[in-house]
Each structure stands twice: as structure tokens, then as C-alpha cells.
Residue, then its C-alpha position, 0 to 999 in steps of 0.5 A: m142715690t148713686y154709690a161708687t168705689a173709690q181709692f185711697y192712700a194706704g201707706t208704703k210697702d217699706g215705711a219710707p217716703a212714698f214716691l210714684d214714677y208716672a213714666s214707668g208706674q215703679s212705685n213704692l205704695l202698697p195697694p190703695e184701700k178701696h171704700k164705697i162712697q155715696l156720690h151726690d149729683i150736682h145736677k139735683l141738687s136745688s142750691q149749687p155749689s160755687l168756687q166760692t161756698r164750697g171750692f167747685q162749681h159746675a159751669q157750660f163749656i162750650s169749646t172749639i177743640r176736639e178730643q183729636d187736638f190733644i191726642s199728640d199733645q197730652a200735656g203741657p204747657s203747649t205751643t200748638d194753636a189749638v191747645q192756646t185756643y183752649y187756654a184762651e177758653c180756659s181763661d175766659l172760663v175762670r175770669r166768668l167764674t170768679g172775676a179775677v183780671e189777670v189769668v195764666p193758664f199754665h199746663h193741661r193734660y189729656r186722659q184717656q182710660k185705656a181699659p174698663p175698670a175691672v180689667g185694667a185698673e190694678k195695671v194701668k200705671l201710666y198717671t200721665t195720660t189716663p184716669v187717676p183713680d186715687i183721691h188726690i190732692d194735686n198742689d200744696s203751698s210748695t208745688a204751687s209757688s214752684h208753679l208761679y215762679r216757673v211760669l212767671p217772671t220773678s218779680v210778677a211772681a213776687h207780686w202774686s204772691s204778695r196778694h190772694w191768689a189760687i190755681i184753678n183746676v179746669w176739667r172737662p170730658l171730651a166725650p160723654v162719660h159713662q163710667m170713671p166719672l170724676a168725683l169731688l171731695d167737699p172740703s167742708s166734710i173733711p174733719i179735724h183729725p189728729t193725725p194727717l189726713a192727706e200724706p206727700v206722694y213724691t213723683r217721678s217723670n212729672y212736672k212737680s215734686h209731689i202730690r198728696g194722697l188721701k186717706w180714707h175717713p167716713k165722714y167725707k161727702f163727695y160730689y160728681i155729674s151723673e151723665m157729663q157731656p163735653e158741653e159742661a166742665l167743673a172747675f174747682v180749686d187746686y190751691d188757694s193761697e189764703r188757704r180758706w179750703r182744708m188741706g189747700g185745696v179740693a181732693h179729687g180722683a175718678v171712681q167707678e159707680v157701682c152700678t156700672s155692672n156692664a163697663e166692659e161695654l161702655p165706651l172708655r172715658s176721655s178728658v182733659d184738665g187745665m190748671v189756671p192761675w189767677 
């Protein structure tokens, strides 16, 4: 069995709505609650999860784009030839996994770990360029609709809104993952609860108004890919207009495996995640 330490939303210092400035790190958030979670290795499952059955799916993904291509162009949308090529590759993957006809990638983030978690996890707050160590949900109906109308012409966005559509996050490491792997929460393991298990965290210096921080619950079931390679990707639902998944999308975050005692000696993690509506 593999275990990891994960961080969860713990409320605010002043009782006011939570906020976080992605550029400066200023926030009224309380320090996150840390809990030990069990990680289920997707590589070892006899029955593989899919976007249709679990809201996430492992896939082979061979890209022609190198890490160097992202370093000077860390967040999207972008017009550089390299990133546009990567968007096209992500679009092809989403079409293959979902059967979608219309696919419109609109955003990406290049993330590079700045320090081993034991040294820098509490100090590094530049969430736009580093792995996010808190379990969170990227979008809800409000932010998803905002993306749709920002990216597409109004008439086209209105047409999309009248039918089933979704946002898929395509997450891929740019080097072998030795620490801080991405953990995905199985939406079916989220219990019905008398109070909300996710709270909005209003963001500044960001491309959307808020994310949602996830509170801890012992019934959660998490999945990951051990020793993930650049030729692999995790595709997961970031938002679904039919609300097939509890909380709307798949909660996720970077976690640290408990057995990683030599984290200071391991290569730091680098990855890219891309948002692809279909």
C-alpha cells in the first residue's frame, strides 16, 4: 500500500470568505489540515477507470513539445507555435477519449516544483507556477460558464450552453515524477454530507474568480499513477454541465508519498496541465 500526506481546506483566520492572491501569496486562509491518505495506483488496477465511469482516465500521450518550450510561456492562452502545437495534441487526446466533435483548448499552466516539500511547501505560494499542494476543484458552473463565454463568440457559447458540454483537464509530467505526484479523488467516494465539503476560495491575479477548497473526510478514496512518465497523461473532468459527478468535477492536488524519506535528493517535479472544453 502507498500512503501520502495531503492538505485540505481548514477555513479562514477572520471568518470572512477565503481569498488567495496567486502572485503575492497573501491570503486569509488558515494553515491547511494535513491528513494521511491511501493512494490507489492506477497502473495496478485490473479494471481501468475512464472519464465515463469515474471522471478520470489514464492514457498514453506522446508529445512533440519539450519542457523548454513552456518555460518562457508558463500560462495560457498562448499564441506561440509550440504551445499551439501542444493544444492540438491535447485536443486529439480528448477527441480520442470522449468521441467529442468540437474541442477548444483555452488555457494551460506549466508548473515546476521550487523546493522539496519538507523544505518549501509552506513557503512557496506562487500557485500559478508551482504544484498546488491543497486538494481543490478548479471549476463550478459559474467559472465554467465564464470561460465558455470568454473563449467563444457569444452565439457559439450560447449554443454550447444549451447542450451537454464539459471541461477536461489534461495533466502530464514533463519529466519522470519522483515526488509530489498528482492525486485524484474518486467522485463516487464523496459522501452526502449535511454541510458543504468544498468552500470557494476567491482568487486574485488569476484568470478566474475562484476555485473550491476541499474539506477532509475519512471516506475519500484517492488514485494516482506511480513513477509517472512524460509519455503518460491523466485526463479528468474539471466540469460537466450534466453534473454527473458529485461536486461537479474531480478534486485533485499534489501530495507527498509518506515513504519518500530522501525528498531532498530526488529530482523536482515539473508538469503541464491544459484545460480543454468539448
